[in-house]
N, C-alpha and C positions, 0 to 999 in steps of 0.2 A: 065474751071474747071468742072470735072465731078461731078455727084450728090453725090457719095460716099466721095470724097474729101471735097465737100462743107458741107456735114453733119458733117464730122469729125471736120472741121474748126469751124462750128457753135457750136458744142458741146464743143470744146476746149475753145472758147470764153465764152460760158455760164458757164463752169466750173470755169474759171478764174474769171469771174464776181462774182460767188457765193463765191469763196474763199476770194476775196477782200471785199465783203459785210460782210462775216462772221468776217473778221479781224476788220472791222469798228465797228461792233456791239459788238465784244468781248473785244476790247481794253478798253473801259470805265469800263467794269466789272472787268478786270484784274487790272486796276488802283485803283478801289474801294477796291478790295481785298488786294492789296499791302498796301494801305493807312490804311485800317482797321487793318492789321497785324502790321504795323509800330507803330501806336499810341494806340492800345488797351493795357490795363493793367489789371492785377489781383493783387490787393493789400489788405492788412488787415487794418481794422480800429478797434477802441475800440468797435464799434457796429456791427462788422461783415465784411465779405469780400465785395469788390467792384470791378467793372470793368467799362470800358467806357460805356458799354451798360446799366449800372445801372442808368444812368442819362438822358435817352432818354426824350426829351421834355424840357430839360434845357440847356442853354448855360453853358459852363465850362471854368473856368480860372484855370489853373493848374501850380503849381510852385514847383520845386525841391529845397530843402535846408536842413537845420538842425537847431535844437532849440538853440544850443550854439553859433550859428553864431553871431558875435558881431555887425555887421552893415548891411551887404548886405541883408540878409533875412528879418530882421524887416523893413528895408526901402522899399524893394520890396513889401512886404505884406501890408504895410501901404499905399503905392502908389496905389496898387490894390484896397484897401478899399476906399480910397478917390475917385477913379474913379467910383467905384460902387455906392457910396453915391450921385453922381451927377444924377443918374437915379431915376425915380419915384419908389415908394415902390413896385408897381406892377411889374416893370421891374427888380428890385433887386431880387424879389422872383423867377424870371426866370433864375437866375444865381447861379451856384454851384461853389464855390471856393474849390480847393483841394490843400492842402499843403502835399507834399510827402517828408518825411524825408529820406535822404541818410545816416543817422547815426543811424541805428536800435540798435546799441550796447548801446547807452545812451538814445535815444528817445523812451520811451515805448509808447504803444498805448494810454494809458490814458493821459500821458503827452502831446502827439502830439494832441490829441483831444482838450484838454484845451488850448494849445498854439494857434491852428488854430482859435478856437472860440473867443479867446481874440481879434483878429483882426476884426472878423465879425461873426454874428450868422449863416450866410450862408456858412461858411468855415468848412471843415472837415479835419482831419489829417489822413494820411495813410503812410504805409511803407510795406516792405517785410523783413522777417528775412533772406531771401536768398540774400546775397550780390552779388552773380553772377547774379541773376535775376535783381536786382537794376541796376547793371552796364549795363546789356543788354538793359534794358528799357531806361535808360538815353541816352545811345548811339543811340538807335533807334530814339530818339527825337532830335538827333544832338548835345547832350551835353556830359559832362563828370564830374566826381568828383574823388577826391583822398584824402585819409587821410594823414595828415602831422603832424609828431611828433613835439611837442613844448617842447624843453628842458627847464627845470626849471619852467614850468608852472603847476599850480594846475589843469588846464584843461587836460593836458596830450597830447592832439592833437586837431587839427582843421581839417576842411574838405574844401579843395579848390573845388569849383564847379561853373559850368556855372549858370547864373542867369536870364534866360529868362522866361517870362510868356507865356504859351501856351493857345490858345483859340480854342474852339470847338463850333460848332453851335448846335442847338437843335436836329439835326439828328446824332450827334456824329462825324461829319466831321470836320477835322482840318480847321480852318479859318484864322490862322495866329499866329505870336508870336511877342512879343516886348522885347527888351533887358532891363536890369536893369536900365540903365541910360536914358531911354526914357522919353520924356516930358509927362506930365499928359494928354495932349490932345491926344497923340498917344494911350495911354492906354484906354481912353474913346472911341476913334474911334474904337479900336479893340473889345472892349466890345459890342458896338452898332452893329458892323458888325456880331458878333457871335449871337446876338439876332435876 
């Protein structure tokens, strides 16, 4: 092999190695960016707008539901509260619970605030007046919701919705989710993992 061919070969190998190294270094950054986009939110509360970044330094337990939900939402929020109360007061203060209403037509910001705090002082209520944004957000989290008309009911409609609790660590990174019917031990484990 002559020296010109050898140099070309070496430069080709070096170039390929640099490309591979670049891909190895960039891949985690791309994954972080995708995850940040998937789970970030911009919502309204009675006390002002919030985003995922608003809670840096706290673990987050986030739940999508609505105030008129007869059983699933209160049960999930109660189970979340019971799990939180198994932690020390110091650890409880490191957790932010967020109840996101998917029914902004009925659930006003003041009502959502009071509803969330009924379950625990560390919970806040939030929503968006944009139903398109709420649908996009819930879909990005892997869930869904749909208004269902209730003929002959004073409520008028209910909202069918997925009922997972989503957990984020203190850096705002998704750390897991537990479904509505999970055992209490699983919720406690998810909380501790987020801390």
